[in-house]
C-alpha positions as CSV (number, residue, x, y, z in Angstrom):
1,X,-17.5,-44.6,33.6
2,X,-18.9,-47.1,36.1
3,X,-18.3,-46.2,39.7
4,X,-15.2,-44.1,38.9
5,X,-14.9,-40.6,40.3
6,X,-13.2,-37.7,38.7
7,X,-13.2,-34.2,40.1
8,X,-11.8,-30.8,39.3
9,X,-11.7,-27.5,41.1
10,X,-10.0,-25.2,43.5
11,X,-9.9,-26.2,47.1
12,X,-8.8,-22.8,48.2
13,X,-6.1,-20.2,47.6
14,X,-3.7,-21.5,44.9
15,X,-0.3,-20.8,43.7
16,X,0.2,-20.9,39.9
17,X,1.6,-19.7,36.7
18,X,0.0,-17.1,34.5
19,X,-0.9,-17.3,30.9
20,X,-1.6,-14.1,28.9
21,X,-2.7,-13.6,25.3
22,X,-2.1,-10.2,23.6
23,X,-3.8,-8.8,20.5
24,X,-2.1,-6.0,18.6
25,X,-3.1,-3.5,15.9
26,X,0.2,-2.8,14.3
27,X,3.9,-3.2,14.8
28,X,5.9,-6.0,16.3
29,X,6.4,-7.3,19.9
30,X,9.6,-9.2,20.6
31,X,9.2,-12.6,22.3
32,X,12.8,-13.6,22.2
33,X,15.3,-15.7,24.0
34,X,14.3,-17.5,27.1
35,X,10.6,-16.7,26.6
36,X,10.4,-18.3,23.2
37,X,12.1,-21.4,24.6
38,X,9.4,-21.6,27.2
39,X,6.7,-21.1,24.6
40,X,8.1,-23.9,22.6
41,X,8.2,-26.2,25.5
42,X,12.0,-26.2,25.7
43,X,13.0,-25.0,29.1
44,X,10.9,-24.9,32.2
45,X,8.2,-22.2,32.7
46,X,8.3,-20.5,36.0
47,X,6.7,-22.3,38.9
48,X,4.8,-19.9,41.1
49,X,3.8,-22.7,43.3
50,X,7.4,-23.1,44.3
51,X,8.6,-19.5,44.5
52,X,6.5,-16.5,43.8
53,X,3.5,-14.5,44.8
54,X,0.3,-16.1,46.0
55,X,-2.9,-15.6,44.1
56,X,-5.6,-13.4,45.5
57,X,-8.2,-15.3,47.6
58,X,-10.8,-14.9,44.9
59,X,-8.6,-16.1,42.1
60,X,-7.6,-19.6,42.9
61,X,-8.0,-22.8,40.9
62,X,-7.4,-26.4,41.8
63,X,-8.4,-30.0,41.4
64,X,-9.7,-32.5,43.8
65,X,-9.9,-36.2,43.0
66,X,-12.2,-37.9,45.5
67,X,-10.4,-40.6,47.4
68,X,-7.0,-39.6,46.0
69,X,-4.0,-39.5,48.4
70,X,-2.1,-36.3,48.9
71,X,-4.7,-33.6,48.5
72,X,-2.2,-30.9,49.4
73,X,0.9,-32.4,47.8
74,X,3.5,-29.9,46.6
75,X,3.4,-29.2,42.9
76,X,4.8,-27.1,40.2
77,X,2.5,-24.5,38.9
78,X,-1.0,-24.8,40.3
79,X,-2.3,-27.2,42.9
80,X,-1.5,-30.9,43.1
81,X,-4.6,-32.9,43.9
82,X,-3.2,-36.4,43.7
83,X,-4.0,-39.1,41.2
84,X,-7.4,-38.7,39.5
85,X,-9.8,-41.6,39.7
86,X,-11.4,-41.0,36.3
87,X,-12.0,-44.3,34.5
88,X,-13.7,-44.7,31.2
89,X,-13.3,-48.4,30.9
90,X,-16.1,-50.9,31.3
91,X,-19.9,-50.8,31.3
92,X,-21.9,-49.1,34.1
93,X,-22.5,-51.3,37.1
94,X,-25.4,-53.7,36.6
95,X,-25.1,-54.0,32.8
96,X,-23.5,-57.4,32.9
97,X,-24.9,-58.6,36.3
98,X,-27.1,-61.3,34.9
99,X,-26.1,-64.2,32.6
100,X,-28.1,-64.5,29.4
101,X,-30.9,-66.9,29.1
102,X,-29.7,-70.5,28.6
103,X,-26.3,-69.8,30.3
104,X,-25.3,-72.8,32.5
105,X,-23.5,-70.6,35.0
106,X,-25.0,-71.5,38.4
107,X,-28.5,-72.5,37.2
108,X,-30.2,-75.9,37.1
109,X,-31.0,-77.4,33.6
110,X,-34.0,-75.7,32.2
111,X,-34.0,-72.9,34.9
112,X,-32.6,-69.6,33.8
113,X,-33.0,-68.1,37.3
114,X,-34.7,-64.8,38.2
115,X,-35.0,-62.2,35.4
116,X,-32.4,-59.4,35.4
117,X,-33.6,-56.1,37.0
118,X,-35.2,-53.7,34.6
119,X,-33.0,-51.1,32.9
120,X,-33.6,-47.8,34.6
121,X,-32.3,-45.8,31.7
122,X,-30.0,-43.6,33.9
123,X,-27.6,-46.5,34.4
124,X,-26.8,-46.6,30.8
125,X,-26.0,-42.9,30.5
126,X,-22.4,-41.9,30.0
127,X,-21.2,-38.5,31.2
128,X,-18.3,-37.3,29.0
129,X,-16.3,-35.8,31.9
130,X,-13.3,-33.7,30.7
131,X,-12.5,-32.6,34.3
132,X,-10.0,-35.4,34.9
133,X,-8.5,-34.2,38.2
134,X,-5.1,-33.3,36.8
135,X,-2.7,-31.7,39.4
136,X,-2.2,-28.3,37.8
137,X,-4.5,-25.3,37.3
138,X,-3.4,-22.3,35.3
139,X,-5.0,-18.9,35.4
140,X,-5.2,-17.7,31.8
141,X,-6.4,-14.6,29.9
142,X,-7.2,-15.1,26.2
143,X,-7.9,-11.5,25.0
144,X,-5.7,-8.5,25.8
145,X,-4.1,-5.6,24.0
146,X,-0.5,-5.0,25.1
147,X,0.3,-2.5,22.3
148,X,-2.1,0.0,24.0
149,X,0.2,0.0,27.0
150,X,3.6,-0.8,25.5
151,X,3.3,-4.5,26.2
152,X,5.3,-4.7,29.4
153,X,2.9,-2.4,31.4
154,X,-0.1,-4.6,30.9
155,X,1.9,-7.8,31.2
156,X,3.2,-6.6,34.6
157,X,-0.4,-6.0,35.7
158,X,-1.3,-9.6,35.0
159,X,1.8,-10.8,36.6
160,X,1.1,-8.9,39.8
161,X,-2.3,-10.7,40.0
162,X,-0.7,-14.1,39.8
163,X,-1.7,-15.1,36.2
164,X,0.1,-18.1,34.8
165,X,-0.3,-17.4,31.1
166,X,-1.3,-14.4,29.0
167,X,-2.1,-14.4,25.3
168,X,-1.1,-11.1,23.6
169,X,-3.8,-10.5,21.0
170,X,-3.5,-7.1,19.4
171,X,-5.5,-6.3,16.3
172,X,-3.9,-7.7,13.1
173,X,-0.5,-7.5,14.8
174,X,2.4,-10.0,14.9
175,X,3.0,-10.9,18.5
176,X,5.6,-13.6,17.8
177,X,8.2,-11.5,19.6
178,X,7.6,-9.5,22.8
179,X,9.8,-7.2,25.0
180,X,8.8,-8.9,28.2
181,X,9.4,-12.2,29.9
182,X,8.9,-13.6,33.4
183,X,10.3,-16.6,35.2
184,X,6.9,-17.6,36.5
185,X,4.4,-16.4,33.8
186,X,4.2,-17.3,30.2
187,X,3.5,-14.6,27.5
188,X,2.0,-16.5,24.6
189,X,1.5,-15.4,21.0
190,X,-1.9,-14.5,19.7
191,X,-3.7,-12.1,17.5
192,X,-7.1,-10.5,17.2
193,X,-7.7,-11.1,13.6
194,X,-10.0,-8.8,11.6
195,X,-11.7,-11.4,9.5
196,X,-14.2,-10.6,6.8
197,X,-16.9,-11.7,9.2
198,X,-15.7,-9.9,12.4
199,X,-13.1,-10.0,15.1
200,X,-11.7,-13.3,16.3
201,X,-8.8,-14.2,18.6
202,X,-6.2,-16.6,17.2
203,X,-4.5,-18.3,20.1
204,X,-1.3,-20.3,20.2
205,X,-0.3,-19.4,16.6
206,X,3.3,-19.6,15.3
207,X,3.1,-16.9,12.6
208,X,1.1,-13.9,11.6
209,X,-2.4,-14.5,10.4
210,X,-3.5,-12.3,7.5
211,X,-6.7,-10.3,8.1
212,X,-9.7,-10.1,5.8
213,X,-10.1,-13.8,5.2
214,X,-13.5,-15.4,5.9
215,X,-13.9,-16.8,9.4
216,X,-13.7,-20.3,8.1
217,X,-10.5,-19.6,6.2
218,X,-9.1,-18.1,9.3
219,X,-10.1,-21.1,11.4
220,X,-8.3,-23.4,8.9
221,X,-5.1,-21.3,8.9
222,X,-4.9,-21.1,12.7
223,X,-5.6,-24.8,13.0
224,X,-2.8,-25.6,10.6
225,X,-0.5,-23.7,13.0
226,X,-1.7,-25.8,16.0
227,X,-3.8,-23.0,17.4
228,X,-7.4,-22.3,18.1
229,X,-9.9,-19.5,17.1
230,X,-12.6,-17.9,19.2
231,X,-15.3,-15.5,18.0
232,X,-14.9,-12.2,19.9
233,X,-17.8,-10.1,21.4
234,X,-20.3,-11.6,18.9
235,X,-23.2,-9.3,20.0
236,X,-21.3,-6.2,18.9
237,X,-21.0,-7.4,15.3
238,X,-24.3,-9.2,15.0
239,X,-22.9,-12.7,14.7
240,X,-25.8,-15.2,14.2
241,X,-26.3,-18.8,15.1
242,X,-26.9,-19.5,11.4
243,X,-23.4,-18.1,10.6
244,X,-21.8,-20.3,13.2
245,X,-23.8,-23.4,12.1
246,X,-21.9,-23.3,8.8
247,X,-18.5,-23.3,10.5
248,X,-16.3,-26.3,11.1
249,X,-13.5,-26.4,13.6
250,X,-14.5,-23.3,15.6
251,X,-13.0,-23.6,19.1
252,X,-14.7,-20.9,21.2
253,X,-17.1,-18.1,21.6
254,X,-16.4,-15.1,23.9
255,X,-19.5,-15.3,26.2
256,X,-18.4,-12.5,28.6
257,X,-16.4,-9.6,27.3
258,X,-15.9,-7.9,30.6
259,X,-17.6,-5.7,31.6
260,X,-19.9,-5.5,28.6
261,X,-21.8,-8.7,29.2
262,X,-24.6,-9.5,26.7
263,X,-27.0,-12.3,27.5
264,X,-27.3,-12.9,23.7
265,X,-23.7,-14.1,23.7
266,X,-24.5,-16.9,26.1
267,X,-27.6,-17.7,24.0
268,X,-25.4,-17.9,20.9
269,X,-23.1,-20.3,22.6
270,X,-26.0,-22.4,23.7
271,X,-27.2,-22.6,20.1
272,X,-24.0,-24.4,19.3
273,X,-23.5,-26.7,22.3
274,X,-27.1,-27.8,22.1
275,X,-26.1,-29.4,18.8
276,X,-23.4,-31.3,20.6
277,X,-20.7,-29.2,19.1
278,X,-17.6,-28.9,21.3
279,X,-17.5,-25.1,21.1
280,X,-16.3,-23.7,24.4
281,X,-17.3,-20.4,26.0
282,X,-14.8,-18.0,27.4
283,X,-14.6,-15.0,29.8
284,X,-12.1,-12.3,28.9
285,X,-10.9,-8.8,29.9
286,X,-10.4,-7.5,26.4
287,X,-8.0,-5.3,28.4
288,X,-6.9,-2.0,26.7
289,X,-5.6,-0.6,29.9
290,X,-4.3,-1.9,33.2
291,X,-7.6,-0.9,34.9
292,X,-9.2,-3.6,32.7
293,X,-7.0,-6.4,34.0
294,X,-8.4,-9.2,36.2
295,X,-12.1,-9.0,35.4
296,X,-12.7,-12.5,33.8
297,X,-10.4,-15.4,33.1
298,X,-10.0,-19.2,32.5
299,X,-8.8,-21.8,35.0
300,X,-7.3,-24.4,32.7
301,X,-6.5,-27.9,34.1
302,X,-3.3,-29.6,32.9
303,X,-1.4,-32.8,33.9
304,X,2.0,-31.0,33.9
305,X,2.6,-27.3,33.9
306,X,1.4,-24.0,32.5
307,X,3.4,-24.0,29.3
308,X,1.7,-22.9,26.1
309,X,1.5,-26.5,24.9
310,X,-0.1,-27.8,28.1
311,X,-2.5,-25.0,28.4
312,X,-3.6,-25.2,24.7
313,X,-4.2,-28.9,25.1
314,X,-6.4,-28.3,28.1
315,X,-8.3,-25.5,26.2
316,X,-8.9,-27.7,23.2
317,X,-10.4,-30.4,25.4
318,X,-12.6,-28.0,27.4
319,X,-10.7,-28.8,30.6
320,X,-11.4,-25.4,32.1
321,X,-14.0,-23.2,33.6
322,X,-14.5,-19.4,33.4
323,X,-14.6,-17.2,36.5
324,X,-15.0,-13.7,37.7
325,X,-14.0,-14.9,41.2
326,X,-15.8,-18.1,42.5
327,X,-13.8,-21.3,42.4
328,X,-15.4,-24.6,41.4
329,X,-14.8,-28.3,42.3
330,X,-16.6,-30.6,39.8
331,X,-16.9,-34.3,40.4
332,X,-18.5,-37.1,38.4
333,X,-19.4,-40.4,40.1
334,X,-21.3,-42.8,37.8
335,X,-24.4,-40.8,36.6
336,X,-24.1,-38.1,39.2
337,X,-22.4,-34.7,38.9
338,X,-21.4,-32.8,42.0
339,X,-20.2,-29.3,42.3
340,X,-18.8,-27.3,45.2
341,X,-17.7,-23.6,45.3
342,X,-15.7,-21.7,47.8
343,X,-17.8,-18.5,47.7
344,X,-21.0,-19.3,45.8
345,X,-24.4,-18.6,47.4
346,X,-26.3,-20.0,44.4
347,X,-25.8,-22.8,42.0
348,X,-27.8,-23.2,38.7
349,X,-27.9,-26.3,36.6
350,X,-28.6,-25.9,32.9
351,X,-29.2,-28.3,30.0
352,X,-29.6,-27.6,26.3
353,X,-31.7,-24.8,25.0
354,X,-31.0,-22.7,28.1
355,X,-33.3,-25.0,30.1
356,X,-32.8,-24.5,33.8
357,X,-33.0,-27.9,35.6
358,X,-32.8,-26.6,39.2
359,X,-31.4,-23.9,41.4
360,X,-29.8,-24.4,44.8
361,X,-29.2,-21.5,47.3
362,X,-26.0,-23.2,48.6
363,X,-22.3,-23.6,47.8
364,X,-22.6,-27.3,46.9
365,X,-25.1,-29.7,45.3
366,X,-25.4,-32.7,43.0
367,X,-27.5,-33.9,40.1
368,X,-28.1,-37.4,38.7
369,X,-28.7,-37.2,35.0
370,X,-31.6,-38.9,33.3
371,X,-29.8,-39.6,30.1
372,X,-32.1,-37.4,28.0
373,X,-29.9,-34.4,28.4
374,X,-27.5,-33.3,25.6
375,X,-25.3,-31.8,28.3
376,X,-25.3,-30.3,31.8
377,X,-23.4,-27.2,32.8
378,X,-23.3,-25.3,36.1
379,X,-23.3,-21.5,36.9
380,X,-22.1,-20.5,40.4
381,X,-22.9,-17.0,41.7
382,X,-21.4,-15.4,44.8
383,X,-23.0,-12.7,47.1
384,X,-21.4,-10.0,45.0
385,X,-22.9,-11.2,41.8
386,X,-19.7,-12.6,40.4
387,X,-20.1,-15.8,38.5
388,X,-18.2,-18.9,37.4
389,X,-19.3,-21.0,34.4
390,X,-18.4,-24.7,33.9
391,X,-18.0,-26.0,30.4
392,X,-20.8,-28.4,29.3
393,X,-20.4,-32.0,30.3
394,X,-21.9,-33.9,27.4
395,X,-24.1,-36.9,28.0
396,X,-24.8,-40.0,26.0
397,X,-28.1,-41.7,26.9
């Protein structure tokens, strides 16, 4: 990545589209007409950044690319942060600084010149930075139950909070059609599938997923439709790391099922990412009533808009962070990761096996990796105890 810099995060209050996923137990919700066109990418999803309500101050998301022009440029959904400076090409600085022994470049015959500087180790580390500084941030919920409130009621509650995309995920319920649509919020199809191994949210599916299959069979069926599967509230059903170790293609684990937060769910997630598995962690409302709405969400970074296709692509790549309120700006420059939050009073830096690297009682800090880490992730906490979790930035030493 050399001296390139890429950053991601909300600089302040943002305007954006909302994404909502609904899970249903029985019946059918109608997603017809214009809304289906939007889900399929045909037609333009609403652009809250151009016309629509502003997000609450504690709910923004955004991207900042250090040195990019146009930090506050107008955008479609979300915040336009200019051109990202992420660059994966070329070796880190210093790797090719000295010619090999015997090279004639600039040296007298028989004199190879001074020896190259010793390799520090850190200079050869590569941070796999998925936060590419794309211009659009989308506020998304991945677990909600519209059938409990007739669909439109709970969708309206998300819309009023400025969400960009909502997955409808009722239990074993076909949400391919829904009775609601919005010009500036996408209602996307999903399902909370009762697998033989416990509840899982299927997101971005194109047809009903049958219950009672194994979790692995369900992963495969959902992937064939272009969607992703997350394990829901694993501590409630006794999901173990050994069970997840045997799965391939799992996209995510619900690490905060608001407000029933179990530390063991974060421990389970860590057991997977410590093996370098790209299994992402999510916050969700698991909303069964409008009073449940807005407790935990994803901020997903996309290069275009908050359509289902763009949001799913960002989710699959881990280009998001979870939040209960704090906003994050994450930047990578060479072997140094920097983070800034709008409201955090404490930043914690973790590596694999839940190992705490350091804690800072401030809203911003940086860390230069040693190259021995499997990954680094950041937890930001505000004065009210609300947190934001980055996804792991994996490291190759």
